[in-house]
C-alpha positions as CSV (number, residue, x, y, z in Angstrom):
1,M,-52.2,16.9,-1.5
2,K,-50.4,18.0,-4.6
3,R,-53.3,20.1,-5.7
4,L,-53.4,21.8,-2.3
5,I,-49.6,22.6,-2.6
6,L,-50.1,23.9,-6.1
7,I,-53.0,26.1,-5.0
8,A,-51.0,27.5,-2.1
9,A,-48.0,28.1,-4.3
10,L,-50.1,30.0,-6.8
11,F,-51.8,32.0,-4.1
12,F,-48.5,33.1,-2.5
13,S,-47.0,33.7,-6.0
14,F,-49.8,36.0,-6.9
15,Q,-49.3,37.9,-3.7
16,S,-45.7,38.5,-4.6
17,F,-45.8,38.9,-8.4
18,G,-43.8,41.7,-9.6
19,Q,-43.9,44.9,-7.6
20,L,-42.7,48.4,-7.9
21,L,-40.5,48.5,-4.7
22,S,-38.7,51.7,-4.2
23,G,-36.8,54.7,-5.7
24,T,-37.3,58.3,-6.6
25,A,-39.9,57.4,-9.2
26,V,-42.0,55.8,-6.5
27,E,-41.6,58.8,-4.2
28,S,-42.7,61.0,-7.1
29,G,-45.9,59.0,-7.5
30,R,-45.0,57.4,-10.8
31,V,-46.6,54.1,-11.6
32,I,-46.0,51.4,-14.3
33,T,-48.3,52.1,-17.2
34,S,-47.3,49.3,-19.6
35,E,-48.8,45.8,-19.6
36,T,-45.5,44.1,-19.5
37,P,-45.9,41.0,-17.3
38,L,-44.0,41.1,-14.1
39,T,-44.1,37.3,-13.9
40,I,-41.7,35.2,-15.9
41,T,-42.1,31.5,-16.6
42,Y,-38.7,29.7,-16.3
43,K,-37.0,26.5,-15.2
44,Q,-36.3,28.0,-11.7
45,A,-38.6,29.7,-9.2
46,G,-37.6,32.8,-7.3
47,T,-37.5,36.6,-7.6
48,V,-35.2,39.0,-9.4
49,T,-35.1,42.7,-8.5
50,V,-34.1,45.1,-11.3
51,E,-33.1,48.8,-10.9
52,V,-34.4,50.9,-13.8
53,A,-33.7,54.5,-14.9
54,I,-36.7,56.3,-16.2
55,D,-36.8,59.5,-18.3
56,R,-39.5,62.2,-18.3
57,T,-41.4,60.4,-21.1
58,G,-41.8,57.4,-18.9
59,K,-39.4,55.2,-20.9
60,V,-36.9,53.0,-19.2
61,T,-33.4,54.0,-20.3
62,S,-31.4,51.4,-18.5
63,A,-32.0,48.3,-16.4
64,K,-29.6,46.5,-14.0
65,V,-30.2,43.3,-11.9
66,V,-29.5,44.2,-8.3
67,D,-30.8,41.2,-6.4
68,A,-31.9,37.6,-7.1
69,E,-33.4,35.0,-4.8
70,G,-33.6,31.4,-5.9
71,I,-32.4,32.3,-9.5
72,K,-28.9,31.3,-10.4
73,G,-26.8,32.1,-13.4
74,T,-26.6,35.1,-15.7
75,P,-28.8,33.6,-18.5
76,A,-31.5,33.1,-16.0
77,L,-31.4,36.8,-15.0
78,M,-31.7,38.1,-18.5
79,P,-35.5,37.6,-18.9
80,A,-36.1,40.0,-16.0
81,Q,-33.6,42.6,-17.2
82,N,-35.1,42.4,-20.7
83,A,-38.7,42.7,-19.4
84,A,-37.7,45.7,-17.3
85,K,-36.5,47.5,-20.4
86,K,-40.0,47.2,-21.9
87,L,-41.7,48.8,-18.9
88,T,-43.2,52.3,-19.3
89,F,-44.0,54.7,-16.4
90,T,-46.2,57.7,-15.9
91,P,-44.8,60.5,-18.2
92,G,-44.7,64.1,-17.3
93,T,-42.6,67.3,-17.3
94,G,-43.0,67.7,-13.5
95,F,-40.6,64.8,-12.9
96,A,-36.9,64.9,-12.7
97,K,-34.9,64.4,-15.9
98,F,-34.1,60.8,-14.8
99,E,-35.5,58.9,-11.9
100,H,-34.8,55.4,-10.5
101,A,-37.0,52.6,-9.3
102,R,-36.6,49.0,-8.3
103,V,-39.0,46.5,-9.8
104,K,-39.3,42.9,-8.5
105,F,-40.1,40.1,-11.1
106,T,-41.4,36.7,-9.9
107,Y,-40.2,33.6,-11.7
108,V,-42.5,30.6,-11.7
109,V,-41.6,27.1,-12.9
110,E,-42.8,26.1,-16.4
């Protein structure tokens, strides 16, 4: 039974692992180009949504936690915010000077 629960949890976790949710960057067709993991191993399970600002080169210039489900405490939110700062997006001069996007990170228990 434990194995079945673990398999189900992993299946549903993989379905909801980090996602590019919304924002002007999404509307412009930008995608994440870095291989920064959108899954974080931690003591708690849940999701954290981070809003990022992206410049024309595709670099994240700021990141701010805007939502957390199942994750409590500022220290627990920092891994998602730090990972968001490492993301890179599609570069190009055809994009606005700065665009925004919301990225969801999934926390899984160690």
